[in-house]
C-alpha atoms as an extended CHARMM CRD file, in Angstrom:
* protein
*
       248  EXT
         1         1  ALA       CA            237.4490000000      -22.3440000000       21.0250000000  PROA      1               0.0000000000
         2         2  GLY       CA            241.0450000000      -22.2850000000       20.8730000000  PROA      2               0.0000000000
         3         3  ARG       CA            241.1380000000      -21.9480000000       25.0950000000  PROA      3               0.0000000000
         4         4  GLN       CA            238.6770000000      -24.7840000000       25.4010000000  PROA      4               0.0000000000
         5         5  ALA       CA            240.7080000000      -27.0120000000       23.0880000000  PROA      5               0.0000000000
         6         6  ALA       CA            243.6360000000      -26.1990000000       25.3450000000  PROA      6               0.0000000000
         7         7  GLU       CA            241.9880000000      -26.6600000000       28.3230000000  PROA      7               0.0000000000
         8         8  PHE       CA            240.5800000000      -30.0720000000       27.3800000000  PROA      8               0.0000000000
         9         9  LEU       CA            244.0720000000      -31.3040000000       26.4780000000  PROA      9               0.0000000000
        10        10  SER       CA            245.1150000000      -30.0720000000       29.8680000000  PROA      10              0.0000000000
        11        11  GLU       CA            242.8130000000      -32.1970000000       31.7390000000  PROA      11              0.0000000000
        12        12  ALA       CA            242.7590000000      -35.1660000000       29.0770000000  PROA      12              0.0000000000
        13        13  SER       CA            246.7220000000      -35.4980000000       29.2920000000  PROA      13              0.0000000000
        14        14  ALA       CA            246.2600000000      -35.5320000000       33.3310000000  PROA      14              0.0000000000
        15        15  THR       CA            244.1970000000      -38.2890000000       33.0240000000  PROA      15              0.0000000000
        16        16  LEU       CA            245.7540000000      -40.1620000000       30.3820000000  PROA      16              0.0000000000
        17        17  PHE       CA            249.1530000000      -39.9860000000       32.2170000000  PROA      17              0.0000000000
        18        18  SER       CA            247.8200000000      -40.7060000000       35.8460000000  PROA      18              0.0000000000
        19        19  SER       CA            248.7540000000      -44.5210000000       35.7310000000  PROA      19              0.0000000000
        20        20  LEU       CA            251.6100000000      -46.5780000000       34.0650000000  PROA      20              0.0000000000
        21        21  ASP       CA            248.9850000000      -49.6550000000       34.2860000000  PROA      21              0.0000000000
        22        22  TYR       CA            247.7340000000      -50.8980000000       30.6790000000  PROA      22              0.0000000000
        23        23  GLU       CA            244.1890000000      -51.2820000000       31.5510000000  PROA      23              0.0000000000
        24        24  THR       CA            244.0260000000      -48.2810000000       33.7130000000  PROA      24              0.0000000000
        25        25  THR       CA            245.4800000000      -45.8160000000       30.5620000000  PROA      25              0.0000000000
        26        26  ILE       CA            243.4790000000      -47.3260000000       28.1490000000  PROA      26              0.0000000000
        27        27  GLY       CA            240.5070000000      -46.9290000000       30.3580000000  PROA      27              0.0000000000
        28        28  ALA       CA            241.7300000000      -43.4960000000       30.5670000000  PROA      28              0.0000000000
        29        29  VAL       CA            241.8400000000      -42.8140000000       27.0030000000  PROA      29              0.0000000000
        30        30  ILE       CA            238.3580000000      -43.4210000000       26.2090000000  PROA      30              0.0000000000
        31        31  ARG       CA            237.0350000000      -41.3350000000       29.4910000000  PROA      31              0.0000000000
        32        32  ALA       CA            238.8660000000      -38.7180000000       28.2540000000  PROA      32              0.0000000000
        33        33  ALA       CA            236.9890000000      -38.3360000000       24.5160000000  PROA      33              0.0000000000
        34        34  VAL       CA            233.2800000000      -39.5420000000       26.2330000000  PROA      34              0.0000000000
        35        35  PRO       CA            231.4040000000      -37.6200000000       26.3790000000  PROA      35              0.0000000000
        36        36  PRO       CA            233.3820000000      -34.0630000000       25.3320000000  PROA      36              0.0000000000
        37        37  LEU       CA            234.4710000000      -35.3260000000       21.9110000000  PROA      37              0.0000000000
        38        38  ALA       CA            232.0520000000      -38.3640000000       21.2440000000  PROA      38              0.0000000000
        39        39  ASP       CA            229.1810000000      -40.5460000000       22.1000000000  PROA      39              0.0000000000
        40        40  VAL       CA            230.8050000000      -43.3820000000       21.1060000000  PROA      40              0.0000000000
        41        41  CYS       CA            234.6560000000      -44.3780000000       21.6990000000  PROA      41              0.0000000000
        42        42  ILE       CA            236.6140000000      -47.2390000000       20.8170000000  PROA      42              0.0000000000
        43        43  VAL       CA            240.6030000000      -48.0970000000       21.0720000000  PROA      43              0.0000000000
        44        44  ASP       CA            241.6460000000      -51.2450000000       18.7350000000  PROA      44              0.0000000000
        45        45  GLU       CA            244.9610000000      -52.2770000000       18.4080000000  PROA      45              0.0000000000
        46        46  LEU       CA            247.1630000000      -54.2010000000       15.5540000000  PROA      46              0.0000000000
        47        47  GLY       CA            248.8710000000      -57.6080000000       16.4320000000  PROA      47              0.0000000000
        48        48  ASP       CA            251.6780000000      -59.2010000000       15.0550000000  PROA      48              0.0000000000
        49        49  ASP       CA            249.0840000000      -61.1130000000       12.7750000000  PROA      49              0.0000000000
        50        50  GLU       CA            247.9990000000      -58.4110000000       11.4730000000  PROA      50              0.0000000000
        51        51  ARG       CA            244.7730000000      -58.6640000000       13.1100000000  PROA      51              0.0000000000
        52        52  ILE       CA            242.9220000000      -55.7600000000       14.8030000000  PROA      52              0.0000000000
        53        53  THR       CA            242.0990000000      -55.9280000000       18.1140000000  PROA      53              0.0000000000
        54        54  ARG       CA            239.0280000000      -54.2470000000       20.0380000000  PROA      54              0.0000000000
        55        55  LYS       CA            240.7220000000      -52.9160000000       23.5300000000  PROA      55              0.0000000000
        56        56  ALA       CA            238.3690000000      -50.8730000000       24.7310000000  PROA      56              0.0000000000
        57        57  VAL       CA            234.6310000000      -49.4960000000       23.9990000000  PROA      57              0.0000000000
        58        58  LEU       CA            232.9070000000      -46.7450000000       25.8910000000  PROA      58              0.0000000000
        59        59  VAL       CA            229.3540000000      -46.0200000000       25.1570000000  PROA      59              0.0000000000
        60        60  ALA       CA            227.1680000000      -42.8200000000       26.3980000000  PROA      60              0.0000000000
        61        61  ASP       CA            224.0780000000      -43.3400000000       26.2310000000  PROA      61              0.0000000000
        62        62  PRO       CA            222.9210000000      -45.7860000000       28.4630000000  PROA      62              0.0000000000
        63        63  ARG       CA            219.9150000000      -46.7530000000       26.2250000000  PROA      63              0.0000000000
        64        64  LYS       CA            222.6490000000      -48.2540000000       23.7640000000  PROA      64              0.0000000000
        65        65  GLN       CA            224.3810000000      -50.1340000000       26.6120000000  PROA      65              0.0000000000
        66        66  GLN       CA            223.2930000000      -53.4920000000       25.3710000000  PROA      66              0.0000000000
        67        67  LEU       CA            225.4520000000      -52.3670000000       22.0890000000  PROA      67              0.0000000000
        68        68  THR       CA            228.9610000000      -52.3760000000       23.6220000000  PROA      68              0.0000000000
        69        69  GLU       CA            229.2390000000      -56.2770000000       23.4830000000  PROA      69              0.0000000000
        70        70  ARG       CA            228.5690000000      -56.6640000000       19.9880000000  PROA      70              0.0000000000
        71        71  ILE       CA            230.9150000000      -53.3190000000       19.0040000000  PROA      71              0.0000000000
        72        72  TRP       CA            233.7800000000      -55.2440000000       21.1630000000  PROA      72              0.0000000000
        73        73  HSD       CA            233.2230000000      -58.5580000000       19.0030000000  PROA      73              0.0000000000
        74        74  PHE       CA            233.3120000000      -56.5360000000       15.2260000000  PROA      74              0.0000000000
        75        75  ASP       CA            235.9030000000      -58.8620000000       13.6780000000  PROA      75              0.0000000000
        76        76  GLN       CA            238.4780000000      -57.3230000000       11.0370000000  PROA      76              0.0000000000
        77        77  THR       CA            242.0030000000      -57.3950000000        9.4880000000  PROA      77              0.0000000000
        78        78  ALA       CA            244.1790000000      -54.8010000000        8.7340000000  PROA      78              0.0000000000
        79        79  ASP       CA            243.5940000000      -55.4760000000        4.7490000000  PROA      79              0.0000000000
        80        80  SER       CA            240.1270000000      -55.1410000000        4.8890000000  PROA      80              0.0000000000
        81        81  SER       CA            238.0610000000      -52.1810000000        3.0760000000  PROA      81              0.0000000000
        82        82  ALA       CA            236.3360000000      -50.8300000000        6.1630000000  PROA      82              0.0000000000
        83        83  PRO       CA            237.5490000000      -47.3560000000        7.2980000000  PROA      83              0.0000000000
        84        84  LEU       CA            239.5200000000      -48.2800000000       10.1710000000  PROA      84              0.0000000000
        85        85  ALA       CA            241.7100000000      -50.6440000000        8.4110000000  PROA      85              0.0000000000
        86        86  GLN       CA            242.3630000000      -47.7560000000        6.2210000000  PROA      86              0.0000000000
        87        87  VAL       CA            243.8800000000      -45.9950000000        9.5530000000  PROA      87              0.0000000000
        88        88  PHE       CA            246.3300000000      -48.9130000000       10.0840000000  PROA      88              0.0000000000
        89        89  ARG       CA            247.3240000000      -49.0280000000        6.5680000000  PROA      89              0.0000000000
        90        90  THR       CA            247.9120000000      -45.8210000000        5.8140000000  PROA      90              0.0000000000
        91        91  GLY       CA            248.4620000000      -44.0550000000        9.0470000000  PROA      91              0.0000000000
        92        92  LYS       CA            246.2750000000      -41.4310000000        8.0040000000  PROA      92              0.0000000000
        93        93  SER       CA            243.0670000000      -40.0850000000        9.6240000000  PROA      93              0.0000000000
        94        94  VAL       CA            240.1490000000      -40.8740000000        8.4580000000  PROA      94              0.0000000000
        95        95  LEU       CA            237.2100000000      -38.6740000000        8.8900000000  PROA      95              0.0000000000
        96        96  LEU       CA            233.5580000000      -39.3460000000        7.8200000000  PROA      96              0.0000000000
        97        97  GLU       CA            231.5730000000      -35.9610000000        8.0420000000  PROA      97              0.0000000000
        98        98  SER       CA            228.2380000000      -37.9620000000        7.1180000000  PROA      98              0.0000000000
        99        99  MET       CA            227.6190000000      -41.8360000000        7.2140000000  PROA      99              0.0000000000
       100       100  HSD       CA            224.5130000000      -41.6590000000        4.6960000000  PROA      100             0.0000000000
       101       101  GLY       CA            225.3040000000      -43.1120000000        1.7090000000  PROA      101             0.0000000000
       102       102  LEU       CA            228.4800000000      -44.9170000000        2.7610000000  PROA      102             0.0000000000
       103       103  ALA       CA            228.8920000000      -48.1680000000        1.2180000000  PROA      103             0.0000000000
       104       104  LEU       CA            229.2020000000      -50.3090000000        4.1480000000  PROA      104             0.0000000000
       105       105  ASP       CA            228.5980000000      -54.5870000000        4.4180000000  PROA      105             0.0000000000
       106       106  PRO       CA            225.4350000000      -55.3070000000        5.9460000000  PROA      106             0.0000000000
       107       107  ALA       CA            226.6570000000      -56.2170000000        9.0660000000  PROA      107             0.0000000000
       108       108  ARG       CA            228.5160000000      -52.8510000000        9.8690000000  PROA      108             0.0000000000
       109       109  GLN       CA            225.4570000000      -51.2750000000        8.1260000000  PROA      109             0.0000000000
       110       110  ALA       CA            223.0000000000      -52.6000000000       10.9470000000  PROA      110             0.0000000000
       111       111  MET       CA            225.1070000000      -51.4720000000       13.6260000000  PROA      111             0.0000000000
       112       112  VAL       CA            225.4070000000      -48.1110000000       12.3980000000  PROA      112             0.0000000000
       113       113  ALA       CA            221.9350000000      -47.8540000000       12.3640000000  PROA      113             0.0000000000
       114       114  GLU       CA            220.8460000000      -49.2320000000       15.7200000000  PROA      114             0.0000000000
       115       115  LEU       CA            223.5960000000      -46.8510000000       17.1960000000  PROA      115             0.0000000000
       116       116  GLY       CA            222.3580000000      -44.0670000000       15.3830000000  PROA      116             0.0000000000
       117       117  VAL       CA            225.8590000000      -42.9960000000       14.0460000000  PROA      117             0.0000000000
       118       118  GLU       CA            225.6720000000      -39.9370000000       11.9240000000  PROA      118             0.0000000000
       119       119  SER       CA            229.3130000000      -39.0500000000       11.8190000000  PROA      119             0.0000000000
       120       120  ALA       CA            232.7580000000      -40.7330000000       12.5120000000  PROA      120             0.0000000000
       121       121  LEU       CA            236.4290000000      -40.1030000000       12.9990000000  PROA      121             0.0000000000
       122       122  SER       CA            239.6620000000      -42.4400000000       13.3050000000  PROA      122             0.0000000000
       123       123  VAL       CA            242.7690000000      -41.5370000000       14.0670000000  PROA      123             0.0000000000
       124       124  PRO       CA            245.9490000000      -43.1940000000       14.4240000000  PROA      124             0.0000000000
       125       125  LEU       CA            247.9860000000      -44.3160000000       17.5690000000  PROA      125             0.0000000000
       126       126  VAL       CA            251.9030000000      -44.1030000000       16.4320000000  PROA      126             0.0000000000
       127       127  ALA       CA            254.7680000000      -44.9950000000       18.9160000000  PROA      127             0.0000000000
       128       128  ARG       CA            258.3750000000      -45.4320000000       18.1360000000  PROA      128             0.0000000000
       129       129  GLY       CA            257.4050000000      -44.8240000000       14.4320000000  PROA      129             0.0000000000
       130       130  ARG       CA            254.8210000000      -47.5950000000       14.2980000000  PROA      130             0.0000000000
       131       131  VAL       CA            250.7700000000      -47.6030000000       13.9900000000  PROA      131             0.0000000000
       132       132  PHE       CA            250.1790000000      -49.7610000000       16.5800000000  PROA      132             0.0000000000
       133       133  GLY       CA            246.4750000000      -48.7740000000       17.1330000000  PROA      133             0.0000000000
       134       134  ALA       CA            243.5080000000      -46.5600000000       16.2980000000  PROA      134             0.0000000000
       135       135  LEU       CA            241.1690000000      -44.2960000000       18.5060000000  PROA      135             0.0000000000
       136       136  THR       CA            237.4440000000      -44.1680000000       17.1060000000  PROA      136             0.0000000000
       137       137  PHE       CA            235.3270000000      -41.2670000000       17.5790000000  PROA      137             0.0000000000
       138       138  LEU       CA            231.4050000000      -41.7620000000       16.8860000000  PROA      138             0.0000000000
       139       139  ALA       CA            228.8520000000      -38.9680000000       16.8850000000  PROA      139             0.0000000000
       140       140  THR       CA            225.2130000000      -40.6700000000       17.4180000000  PROA      140             0.0000000000
       141       141  ASP       CA            222.1960000000      -38.5710000000       18.4790000000  PROA      141             0.0000000000
       142       142  SER       CA            224.3060000000      -35.8090000000       20.0130000000  PROA      142             0.0000000000
       143       143  GLY       CA            223.7040000000      -33.5510000000       16.8190000000  PROA      143             0.0000000000
       144       144  ARG       CA            227.8440000000      -33.4580000000       16.3310000000  PROA      144             0.0000000000
       145       145  THR       CA            229.1480000000      -33.7830000000       12.8870000000  PROA      145             0.0000000000
       146       146  TYR       CA            233.1300000000      -34.0430000000       12.5240000000  PROA      146             0.0000000000
       147       147  THR       CA            235.1120000000      -31.4710000000       10.7640000000  PROA      147             0.0000000000
       148       148  ASP       CA            238.1420000000      -31.1840000000        9.9220000000  PROA      148             0.0000000000
       149       149  ALA       CA            238.7070000000      -28.6340000000       12.8020000000  PROA      149             0.0000000000
       150       150  ASP       CA            237.6650000000      -31.8540000000       15.3190000000  PROA      150             0.0000000000
       151       151  VAL       CA            240.4460000000      -33.9250000000       13.3450000000  PROA      151             0.0000000000
       152       152  VAL       CA            243.1590000000      -31.5010000000       14.4360000000  PROA      152             0.0000000000
       153       153  LEU       CA            241.9800000000      -32.1850000000       18.0050000000  PROA      153             0.0000000000
       154       154  ALA       CA            241.3640000000      -35.8370000000       17.7970000000  PROA      154             0.0000000000
       155       155  GLU       CA            245.3040000000      -36.4640000000       16.5650000000  PROA      155             0.0000000000
       156       156  GLU       CA            246.2760000000      -34.5880000000       19.3060000000  PROA      156             0.0000000000
       157       157  ILE       CA            244.7080000000      -36.5350000000       22.1010000000  PROA      157             0.0000000000
       158       158  GLY       CA            245.6690000000      -39.5210000000       19.6100000000  PROA      158             0.0000000000
       159       159  ARG       CA            249.3420000000      -38.3800000000       20.0370000000  PROA      159             0.0000000000
       160       160  ARG       CA            248.9700000000      -38.3160000000       23.5090000000  PROA      160             0.0000000000
       161       161  ALA       CA            247.1100000000      -41.5140000000       24.4130000000  PROA      161             0.0000000000
       162       162  ALA       CA            249.6440000000      -43.1450000000       22.0670000000  PROA      162             0.0000000000
       163       163  ILE       CA            252.5630000000      -41.9890000000       23.9090000000  PROA      163             0.0000000000
       164       164  ALA       CA            250.7560000000      -42.7060000000       27.3550000000  PROA      164             0.0000000000
       165       165  ILE       CA            249.5280000000      -46.7130000000       25.9570000000  PROA      165             0.0000000000
       166       166  ASP       CA            253.3000000000      -47.1680000000       25.0310000000  PROA      166             0.0000000000
       167       167  ASN       CA            254.4050000000      -46.0290000000       28.0580000000  PROA      167             0.0000000000
       168       168  ALA       CA            252.1890000000      -48.5990000000       29.9530000000  PROA      168             0.0000000000
       169       169  LYS       CA            253.0100000000      -51.1540000000       27.7000000000  PROA      169             0.0000000000
       170       170  LEU       CA            256.6420000000      -50.8970000000       28.0140000000  PROA      170             0.0000000000
       171       171  TYR       CA            256.4870000000      -50.6870000000       31.7280000000  PROA      171             0.0000000000
       172       172  GLU       CA            254.0600000000      -54.0300000000       31.8400000000  PROA      172             0.0000000000
       173       173  LYS       CA            256.7250000000      -55.7940000000       29.5740000000  PROA      173             0.0000000000
       174       174  ALA       CA            259.3080000000      -54.3990000000       32.1970000000  PROA      174             0.0000000000
       175       175  ARG       CA            257.7270000000      -55.7360000000       35.1110000000  PROA      175             0.0000000000
       176       176  ARG       CA            257.0410000000      -59.2420000000       33.4720000000  PROA      176             0.0000000000
       177       177  GLU       CA            261.0090000000      -59.4910000000       32.3950000000  PROA      177             0.0000000000
       178       178  SER       CA            261.7200000000      -58.4550000000       35.4050000000  PROA      178             0.0000000000
       179       179  ARG       CA            259.5360000000      -61.1310000000       37.3990000000  PROA      179             0.0000000000
       180       180  ALA       CA            261.0270000000      -63.7050000000       34.7580000000  PROA      180             0.0000000000
       181       181  ARG       CA            264.4180000000      -62.7360000000       35.8900000000  PROA      181             0.0000000000
       182       182  GLU       CA            263.6730000000      -62.9820000000       39.5310000000  PROA      182             0.0000000000
       183       183  ASP       CA            261.6940000000      -65.9700000000       39.4700000000  PROA      183             0.0000000000
       184       184  LEU       CA            264.7230000000      -68.0000000000       37.2780000000  PROA      184             0.0000000000
       185       185  LEU       CA            267.0240000000      -66.6090000000       39.7680000000  PROA      185             0.0000000000
       186       186  ALA       CA            265.0910000000      -68.2610000000       42.5200000000  PROA      186             0.0000000000
       187       187  ILE       CA            264.9730000000      -71.3520000000       41.4350000000  PROA      187             0.0000000000
       188       188  VAL       CA            268.6160000000      -71.4440000000       39.8690000000  PROA      188             0.0000000000
       189       189  SER       CA            269.7600000000      -70.4730000000       43.1760000000  PROA      189             0.0000000000
       190       190  HSD       CA            267.7560000000      -73.2330000000       44.9290000000  PROA      190             0.0000000000
       191       191  ASP       CA            269.1320000000      -76.0960000000       42.5530000000  PROA      191             0.0000000000
       192       192  LEU       CA            272.7170000000      -74.4760000000       42.8380000000  PROA      192             0.0000000000
       193       193  ARG       CA            272.5200000000      -74.4020000000       46.7610000000  PROA      193             0.0000000000
       194       194  ASN       CA            271.9450000000      -78.0340000000       46.8100000000  PROA      194             0.0000000000
       195       195  PRO       CA            274.8260000000      -79.8280000000       45.7160000000  PROA      195             0.0000000000
       196       196  LEU       CA            276.4670000000      -76.4740000000       47.4980000000  PROA      196             0.0000000000
       197       197  ASN       CA            275.4800000000      -77.3820000000       50.9330000000  PROA      197             0.0000000000
       198       198  ALA       CA            276.0190000000      -81.1830000000       50.1560000000  PROA      198             0.0000000000
       199       199  ILE       CA            280.0850000000      -80.1910000000       49.3200000000  PROA      199             0.0000000000
       200       200  LEU       CA            279.8840000000      -77.7790000000       52.4500000000  PROA      200             0.0000000000
       201       201  MET       CA            278.8380000000      -80.5830000000       54.5390000000  PROA      201             0.0000000000
       202       202  SER       CA            281.4400000000      -83.1600000000       52.9940000000  PROA      202             0.0000000000
       203       203  ALA       CA            284.1330000000      -80.9010000000       53.3900000000  PROA      203             0.0000000000
       204       204  GLN       CA            283.5540000000      -80.3780000000       56.6900000000  PROA      204             0.0000000000
       205       205  LEU       CA            283.4610000000      -84.2980000000       57.4970000000  PROA      205             0.0000000000
       206       206  ILE       CA            286.4920000000      -84.7880000000       55.4850000000  PROA      206             0.0000000000
       207       207  CYS       CA            288.0720000000      -82.3080000000       58.0570000000  PROA      207             0.0000000000
       208       208  GLU       CA            287.0280000000      -83.6860000000       60.6960000000  PROA      208             0.0000000000
       209       209  THR       CA            287.7450000000      -87.0760000000       60.1190000000  PROA      209             0.0000000000
       210       210  HSD       CA            291.1340000000      -86.2920000000       58.7200000000  PROA      210             0.0000000000
       211       211  ALA       CA            292.8830000000      -83.4140000000       60.8060000000  PROA      211             0.0000000000
       212       212  GLY       CA            296.1370000000      -84.4170000000       61.3160000000  PROA      212             0.0000000000
       213       213  ASP       CA            296.8200000000      -84.5020000000       57.8680000000  PROA      213             0.0000000000
       214       214  GLU       CA            297.6510000000      -80.6660000000       57.1900000000  PROA      214             0.0000000000
       215       215  ASP       CA            297.9180000000      -80.3940000000       53.4730000000  PROA      215             0.0000000000
       216       216  GLN       CA            294.4440000000      -82.1480000000       52.9590000000  PROA      216             0.0000000000
       217       217  ARG       CA            293.0040000000      -79.8230000000       55.3220000000  PROA      217             0.0000000000
       218       218  ARG       CA            294.2180000000      -77.1960000000       53.6440000000  PROA      218             0.0000000000
       219       219  ARG       CA            292.8140000000      -78.4830000000       50.7100000000  PROA      219             0.0000000000
       220       220  ILE       CA            289.3280000000      -78.8210000000       51.7280000000  PROA      220             0.0000000000
       221       221  GLU       CA            289.5880000000      -75.7070000000       53.8280000000  PROA      221             0.0000000000
       222       222  THR       CA            290.3530000000      -74.1420000000       50.3710000000  PROA      222             0.0000000000
       223       223  ILE       CA            287.2240000000      -76.2450000000       48.6270000000  PROA      223             0.0000000000
       224       224  GLU       CA            284.9440000000      -74.9030000000       51.5430000000  PROA      224             0.0000000000
       225       225  ARG       CA            285.8340000000      -71.0660000000       51.3110000000  PROA      225             0.0000000000
       226       226  SER       CA            285.0460000000      -71.4590000000       47.6900000000  PROA      226             0.0000000000
       227       227  ALA       CA            281.6850000000      -72.9240000000       47.8900000000  PROA      227             0.0000000000
       228       228  ARG       CA            280.5790000000      -70.3390000000       50.8540000000  PROA      228             0.0000000000
       229       229  ARG       CA            282.0040000000      -67.5390000000       48.1720000000  PROA      229             0.0000000000
       230       230  MET       CA            279.4820000000      -68.8470000000       45.6920000000  PROA      230             0.0000000000
       231       231  ASP       CA            276.8380000000      -69.2440000000       48.0670000000  PROA      231             0.0000000000
       232       232  ARG       CA            277.4150000000      -65.3110000000       48.9140000000  PROA      232             0.0000000000
       233       233  ILE       CA            277.1010000000      -64.7280000000       45.0850000000  PROA      233             0.0000000000
       234       234  ILE       CA            273.7010000000      -66.6480000000       44.7930000000  PROA      234             0.0000000000
       235       235  ALA       CA            272.9850000000      -64.4810000000       47.5150000000  PROA      235             0.0000000000
       236       236  ASP       CA            274.0060000000      -61.2670000000       46.0760000000  PROA      236             0.0000000000
       237       237  LEU       CA            272.1730000000      -62.3300000000       42.6760000000  PROA      237             0.0000000000
       238       238  LEU       CA            268.8170000000      -62.6840000000       44.3630000000  PROA      238             0.0000000000
       239       239  ASP       CA            269.3930000000      -59.5800000000       46.5950000000  PROA      239             0.0000000000
       240       240  PHE       CA            270.1360000000      -57.6250000000       42.9950000000  PROA      240             0.0000000000
       241       241  ALA       CA            267.0390000000      -59.0120000000       41.2180000000  PROA      241             0.0000000000
       242       242  GLY       CA            265.2700000000      -58.0840000000       44.7160000000  PROA      242             0.0000000000
       243       243  ILE       CA            266.3640000000      -54.3100000000       44.0470000000  PROA      243             0.0000000000
       244       244  GLU       CA            265.6850000000      -54.2720000000       40.6660000000  PROA      244             0.0000000000
       245       245  ALA       CA            261.7270000000      -55.3000000000       41.2730000000  PROA      245             0.0000000000
       246       246  GLY       CA            260.8450000000      -53.3950000000       44.2260000000  PROA      246             0.0000000000
       247       247  HSD       CA            261.0170000000      -55.9440000000       46.8300000000  PROA      247             0.0000000000
       248       248  LEU       CA            264.1060000000      -55.7660000000       48.7930000000  PROA      248             0.0000000000
């Protein structure tokens, strides 16, 4: 069992860290768990408004695919009494070895019955000291029942999934910030170059019309050199932004 778990974690890690794209990473998380560890896998994240946002759902049984949309739209907050909310509040895994006799609201009870959920396990996704999400495994009609041994494996998957998801989110944030800087520099450079071109053209015109006045010509040449230097600085800034964004 230990060797199988190690092999599973190795394969799962290779899948999880194969991309830095956020959506791809989220998809890899649930595909790594279904069907080896779950019949249904769900990824949720906690927003700044304390609402739990569903990010991914995968149902193994093709006969139950029509329930995927309903699972997607199950709305709840971190202060609710649902087991998932408990994961966000405490940062600890929640194991439900059996769903029988569990007190649930009517809507959740109906969903559990339709899916045929027999056992459930939710583990936190933690990055940089903060619980930002949860990974939920559901056992339906496959005959499996989650135990404490499954919690250990699921938490290790959750730990690796959290690192992969957080890396993807940081990468996406860095890309957005890089694009924003590049766009800002492009706008600023365009707005600066228009008056710079006017200064250069005016300086050249004055030099031509006052060619005999040496003192004034030197002053105008100083203005022209400064304007050209500013233009080179703007070009350097644009090149730097292009290098940072990988476009040059």
